[in-house]
C-alpha positions as CSV (number, residue, x, y, z in Angstrom):
1,X,76.4,126.8,85.8
2,X,78.0,125.8,82.5
3,X,81.2,127.8,82.4
4,X,81.5,127.9,78.6
5,X,77.8,129.0,78.2
6,X,78.5,131.8,80.7
7,X,81.7,132.8,78.8
8,X,79.7,132.9,75.6
9,X,77.0,135.0,77.2
10,X,79.6,137.4,78.6
11,X,81.3,137.8,75.2
12,X,77.9,138.5,73.5
13,X,77.0,141.1,76.1
14,X,80.4,142.8,75.8
15,X,80.3,142.8,72.0
16,X,76.7,144.0,71.7
17,X,76.8,146.4,74.5
18,X,73.6,145.5,76.3
19,X,71.9,142.6,78.1
20,X,68.8,143.0,76.0
21,X,70.7,142.8,72.7
22,X,72.6,139.7,73.9
23,X,69.4,138.0,75.0
24,X,67.8,138.6,71.7
25,X,70.9,137.3,69.8
26,X,71.0,134.2,72.0
27,X,67.3,133.6,71.9
28,X,66.8,133.7,75.7
29,X,65.0,136.0,78.2
30,X,66.9,139.0,79.4
31,X,66.7,137.7,83.0
32,X,68.6,134.6,82.0
33,X,71.5,136.7,80.7
34,X,71.4,138.9,83.8
35,X,71.6,135.8,86.1
36,X,74.4,134.3,84.1
37,X,76.6,137.4,84.3
38,X,75.8,137.8,88.0
39,X,76.7,134.2,88.7
40,X,79.9,134.6,86.7
41,X,80.9,137.7,88.6
42,X,80.1,135.9,91.9
43,X,82.2,132.9,90.9
44,X,85.2,135.1,89.9
45,X,84.8,137.4,92.8
46,X,85.2,140.6,90.6
47,X,82.9,143.0,88.8
48,X,83.2,142.5,85.1
49,X,80.8,145.2,84.0
50,X,79.8,148.6,85.2
51,X,76.1,149.1,84.5
52,X,74.1,152.3,84.5
53,X,70.7,153.3,83.2
54,X,72.3,154.6,80.0
55,X,75.3,152.4,79.1
56,X,77.3,149.3,79.9
57,X,81.0,149.3,80.1
58,X,83.7,146.7,81.0
59,X,85.8,147.1,84.1
60,X,89.6,146.6,83.7
61,X,89.0,143.0,85.0
62,X,86.2,142.5,82.4
63,X,88.4,143.7,79.6
64,X,91.2,141.3,80.5
65,X,88.7,138.4,81.0
66,X,87.0,139.2,77.6
67,X,90.2,138.5,75.7
68,X,90.9,135.3,77.6
69,X,87.3,134.1,76.9
70,X,87.7,134.8,73.2
71,X,90.9,132.7,73.1
72,X,89.2,129.8,75.1
73,X,86.0,129.8,73.0
74,X,88.1,129.9,69.8
75,X,90.0,126.8,70.9
76,X,86.8,125.0,71.8
77,X,85.2,126.0,68.4
78,X,88.4,124.9,66.6
79,X,88.3,121.5,68.3
80,X,84.6,121.0,67.6
81,X,85.0,122.2,64.0
82,X,87.8,119.8,63.3
83,X,85.4,116.9,64.2
84,X,82.3,118.4,62.6
85,X,84.1,119.1,59.3
86,X,84.0,115.4,58.6
87,X,80.4,116.0,57.7
88,X,81.4,118.9,55.4
89,X,78.2,120.8,56.0
90,X,78.6,124.5,57.0
91,X,76.5,125.3,60.1
92,X,76.4,127.9,62.9
93,X,76.3,131.7,63.2
94,X,78.2,133.8,60.6
95,X,78.5,137.6,61.0
96,X,79.9,139.5,58.0
97,X,80.5,143.1,57.1
98,X,80.4,144.2,53.4
99,X,80.9,147.6,51.7
100,X,77.5,149.2,50.8
101,X,77.6,149.6,47.0
102,X,79.7,146.5,46.2
103,X,77.7,144.6,48.7
104,X,74.4,145.5,47.2
105,X,75.5,145.2,43.5
106,X,77.7,142.1,43.6
107,X,77.6,140.3,46.9
108,X,73.9,140.4,47.9
109,X,72.8,137.8,45.2
110,X,75.7,135.6,46.2
111,X,75.0,135.8,49.9
112,X,71.3,135.0,49.4
113,X,72.3,132.0,47.3
114,X,74.8,130.9,50.0
115,X,72.0,131.2,52.6
116,X,69.6,129.2,50.4
117,X,72.2,126.5,49.8
118,X,73.3,126.2,53.4
119,X,70.2,126.5,55.6
120,X,72.1,125.5,58.7
121,X,74.1,128.7,58.6
122,X,72.6,131.8,60.3
123,X,73.9,134.7,58.3
124,X,74.0,138.2,59.8
125,X,75.0,140.8,57.2
126,X,76.1,144.4,57.9
127,X,76.2,146.7,54.9
128,X,78.5,149.6,55.7
129,X,81.5,151.4,54.3
130,X,82.9,151.8,57.8
131,X,86.1,149.9,58.5
132,X,85.1,147.5,61.2
133,X,87.2,146.0,64.0
134,X,86.6,142.3,63.6
135,X,87.7,141.2,67.0
136,X,86.0,143.9,69.0
137,X,82.7,143.7,67.1
138,X,82.5,139.9,66.8
139,X,82.7,139.9,63.0
140,X,83.7,136.6,61.4
141,X,84.5,138.1,58.0
142,X,84.6,141.5,56.3
143,X,85.0,142.3,52.7
144,X,87.3,145.2,51.7
145,X,87.9,146.7,48.2
146,X,91.3,148.3,48.3
147,X,94.6,148.8,46.4
148,X,96.7,148.2,49.5
149,X,96.6,146.1,52.6
150,X,98.1,147.2,55.9
151,X,100.9,145.4,57.7
152,X,99.4,142.6,59.8
153,X,96.2,142.3,57.8
154,X,95.1,138.7,57.4
155,X,93.3,138.4,54.1
156,X,92.4,136.2,51.2
157,X,92.0,137.8,47.8
158,X,88.7,136.7,46.2
159,X,88.4,139.0,43.3
160,X,89.5,142.2,41.5
161,X,88.0,145.5,40.4
162,X,89.1,148.4,38.2
163,X,88.7,152.1,38.7
164,X,87.3,154.1,35.7
165,X,87.2,157.8,35.0
166,X,83.6,158.6,33.9
167,X,81.8,161.6,32.3
168,X,78.6,162.0,30.4
169,X,78.5,162.7,26.7
170,X,76.8,166.0,27.4
171,X,79.5,167.1,29.8
172,X,82.2,166.2,27.4
173,X,80.4,168.1,24.6
174,X,80.2,171.2,26.7
175,X,83.6,171.1,28.4
176,X,85.9,169.0,26.2
177,X,87.5,165.7,26.7
178,X,90.7,165.7,28.9
179,X,93.6,163.9,27.2
180,X,95.9,163.7,30.3
181,X,95.2,163.4,34.1
182,X,96.8,166.8,34.6
183,X,94.0,168.4,32.6
184,X,91.5,167.4,35.3
185,X,92.6,170.6,37.2
186,X,90.5,172.6,34.6
187,X,87.4,170.4,35.0
188,X,84.6,170.0,37.5
189,X,85.3,166.8,39.3
190,X,83.1,164.8,41.7
191,X,85.1,163.7,44.7
192,X,84.8,160.5,46.8
193,X,85.4,161.4,50.4
194,X,87.1,159.1,52.9
195,X,87.2,160.2,56.6
196,X,86.1,163.7,55.5
197,X,88.7,164.4,52.8
198,X,88.6,164.0,49.1
199,X,90.8,161.1,47.9
200,X,93.4,161.7,45.2
201,X,92.7,159.8,41.9
202,X,95.4,157.2,41.1
203,X,96.7,156.9,37.5
204,X,99.6,155.0,35.9
205,X,101.7,157.8,34.3
206,X,105.0,157.0,32.6
207,X,104.9,153.6,34.2
208,X,104.5,154.9,37.8
209,X,101.4,155.1,39.9
210,X,100.6,158.8,40.7
211,X,97.9,160.3,42.8
212,X,96.3,163.3,41.1
213,X,94.5,165.8,43.3
214,X,91.3,167.1,41.8
215,X,89.1,170.2,42.3
216,X,85.6,169.3,43.4
217,X,82.6,171.2,44.5
218,X,80.3,168.2,44.8
219,X,81.6,165.4,47.1
220,X,80.1,162.3,48.7
221,X,81.1,159.1,50.5
222,X,79.0,157.0,48.1
223,X,80.0,156.2,44.5
224,X,76.5,155.6,43.2
225,X,75.5,159.2,44.1
226,X,78.6,160.6,42.3
227,X,78.1,158.4,39.2
228,X,74.5,159.6,39.0
229,X,75.8,163.2,39.3
230,X,78.3,162.5,36.4
231,X,75.4,161.0,34.4
232,X,73.5,164.2,34.8
233,X,76.4,166.2,33.4
234,X,77.6,167.8,36.7
235,X,81.2,166.7,36.3
236,X,83.8,163.9,36.0
237,X,84.1,161.1,38.6
238,X,86.4,158.1,39.2
239,X,84.5,155.0,40.3
240,X,85.0,151.2,40.4
241,X,83.6,149.1,37.5
242,X,81.0,147.5,39.7
243,X,79.3,150.9,40.2
244,X,80.0,152.1,36.7
245,X,78.6,149.0,34.9
246,X,74.9,149.9,34.7
247,X,75.6,153.6,33.8
248,X,78.0,152.5,31.0
249,X,75.5,149.9,29.7
250,X,72.8,152.6,29.4
251,X,75.2,155.1,27.7
252,X,74.7,157.7,30.4
253,X,78.4,157.9,31.0
254,X,81.5,156.8,29.1
255,X,85.1,156.0,30.1
256,X,87.8,158.6,29.5
257,X,91.5,158.8,30.1
258,X,91.9,155.1,29.0
259,X,95.5,155.7,28.2
260,X,96.2,156.2,31.9
261,X,94.6,153.3,33.7
262,X,94.2,153.2,37.5
263,X,95.9,150.3,39.3
264,X,93.8,147.3,39.9
265,X,92.0,147.0,43.2
266,X,91.8,143.8,45.1
267,X,88.6,142.4,46.7
268,X,89.7,140.8,50.0
269,X,88.1,138.7,52.6
270,X,89.5,140.0,55.9
271,X,89.9,137.7,58.9
272,X,90.6,138.3,62.5
273,X,94.3,137.6,63.1
274,X,93.9,135.7,66.4
275,X,91.0,133.4,65.5
276,X,90.6,129.9,64.1
277,X,88.8,130.1,60.8
278,X,85.7,127.9,61.1
279,X,84.6,125.8,58.2
280,X,81.5,127.9,57.6
281,X,83.7,131.0,57.0
282,X,86.0,129.1,54.7
283,X,83.0,127.8,52.8
284,X,81.7,131.3,52.4
285,X,85.1,132.6,51.1
286,X,85.2,129.8,48.6
287,X,81.7,130.5,47.5
288,X,82.2,134.2,47.1
289,X,85.5,133.7,45.2
290,X,83.8,131.3,42.8
291,X,80.8,133.7,42.4
292,X,83.0,136.8,41.7
293,X,85.1,134.9,39.2
294,X,81.9,134.1,37.1
295,X,80.6,136.7,34.6
296,X,78.5,139.4,36.3
């Protein structure tokens, strides 16, 4: 039994949550995965996984072993990568997580071009606004659009975005144009929800960033939906420029409150803090940074 192969199989089963999913990911029969895990448990003399008809979970020994396997496999990959990088050809599996709207509008064309340019990279893309745990979910890279990183985040800034306050000409004709963020309290606003609550809208007022709470009767966790609602005259919304672009170009909405700009957002490539960064990941970060810097 190849110990490293068994470790890799164990990590895939733990991350994907099933033998069948791991087998599909590794391109082998389910029976091969089952035998490898059984042989690994026999070699170690402990149960690593508790299996039932409905779910698979790690034992306490399995949890501890998983973290050590990740460290060992990282070191092996780092050693191999240092040698392989002499060829300067990205290759191998690359799992990424990208936000839905930004991913579809700006990243999808770049990712497809990256895949076309580097056929030896297997690219697995997850489009979600959910904040992922890179280590637990086996993600190599995630993209986050935010105005603030948390302590301990390992990130590379690869671009920027601006927040814009938008309304349709029809809405403004009927309800008037607010001249100050405080006047939003008297308007119908369309709120972006995060973790079930409507986020305050940030403005630079008197040189300070202030969050302005808004009254909203139509809320969603997707900016495209809210911008479409604004275009239909249902209210005012605050959205990033990559969502607003097409609506502005068609004249369905216009930017208001330009005297009170929102702080710039950073577009970050997020990395797992305890992992060697393989060449293929660095190549993708460089590629995305260059692509985002080019005119959209």
